[in-house]
C-alpha positions in Angstrom: -58.7 -117.5 76.8 -61.5 -115.2 77.0 -63.1 -113.3 79.7 -66.8 -112.2 80.0 -66.9 -108.2 81.0 -70.5 -107.8 81.1 -73.5 -107.4 79.1 -73.1 -109.7 75.9 -69.3 -108.9 75.5 -66.4 -111.5 75.8 -63.2 -110.7 75.0 -59.6 -112.1 74.6 -57.8 -111.7 78.2 -54.2 -111.4 76.1 -55.5 -108.3 74.5 -56.1 -107.0 77.9 -53.6 -103.8 78.7 -54.9 -102.6 82.2 -57.9 -102.1 84.3 -59.2 -99.1 86.0 -61.4 -99.2 89.4 -64.0 -96.4 88.4 -65.1 -96.3 92.1 -62.0 -95.0 93.1 -61.8 -91.9 90.2 -63.4 -89.2 90.9 -66.7 -88.0 88.8 -64.9 -84.5 88.6 -61.3 -85.9 87.5 -60.5 -83.8 84.6 -57.7 -86.3 83.2 -60.2 -89.4 83.4 -63.0 -86.7 81.2 -60.2 -85.9 78.9 -59.1 -89.5 78.4 -62.8 -90.7 77.9 -63.3 -87.9 75.8 -60.6 -89.0 73.4 -61.6 -92.5 73.3 -64.9 -91.5 72.3 -63.9 -89.2 69.6 -61.7 -91.9 68.6 -64.9 -94.0 68.5 -63.3 -96.8 70.1 -65.3 -96.2 74.0 -67.7 -98.7 74.1 -70.3 -99.0 77.1 -71.2 -103.2 77.7 -74.0 -102.3 79.6 -76.6 -99.6 80.5 -75.8 -100.4 84.3 -73.8 -98.1 86.4 -69.8 -98.1 85.2 -67.8 -99.4 87.7 -64.5 -100.3 85.7 -62.3 -99.5 82.6 -61.2 -102.3 80.4 -58.4 -101.3 78.2 -57.6 -103.4 75.8 -55.1 -103.2 72.6 -57.5 -101.3 70.3 -60.6 -100.6 72.3 -61.7 -99.3 76.0 -64.5 -100.7 77.3 -67.0 -99.7 80.0 -68.5 -102.2 82.3 -70.4 -102.8 85.3 -68.5 -105.1 86.5 -65.5 -104.5 89.6 -62.1 -104.5 88.7 -61.9 -107.6 91.6 -64.8 -109.5 89.8 -62.3 -108.6 86.3 -59.3 -110.1 88.1 -60.9 -112.8 89.4 -62.3 -114.1 86.4 -59.3 -113.6 84.5 -57.4 -115.8 87.0 -59.6 -118.5 87.0 -59.6 -118.8 83.2 -55.8 -118.7 83.3 -55.6 -121.2 85.9 -58.3 -123.8 84.2 -56.3 -123.4 80.8 
């Protein structure tokens, strides 16, 4: 099953490891800045849209920055699983 995460991106639900709500993470958080820099340095950070980022989607092999809220993503994942 797949889930649309914003822009033109659709990912495999089973590859999702975690969702991080960027609305609750402080912009000045040094841990988050270090994490994002590491992901970028490893060339596995992907922005799915130019819209304001609201969530991070951690998968087996990439980290996606999405304009969709964690609540929207969770709802889409739950709907996809219940329709399977």
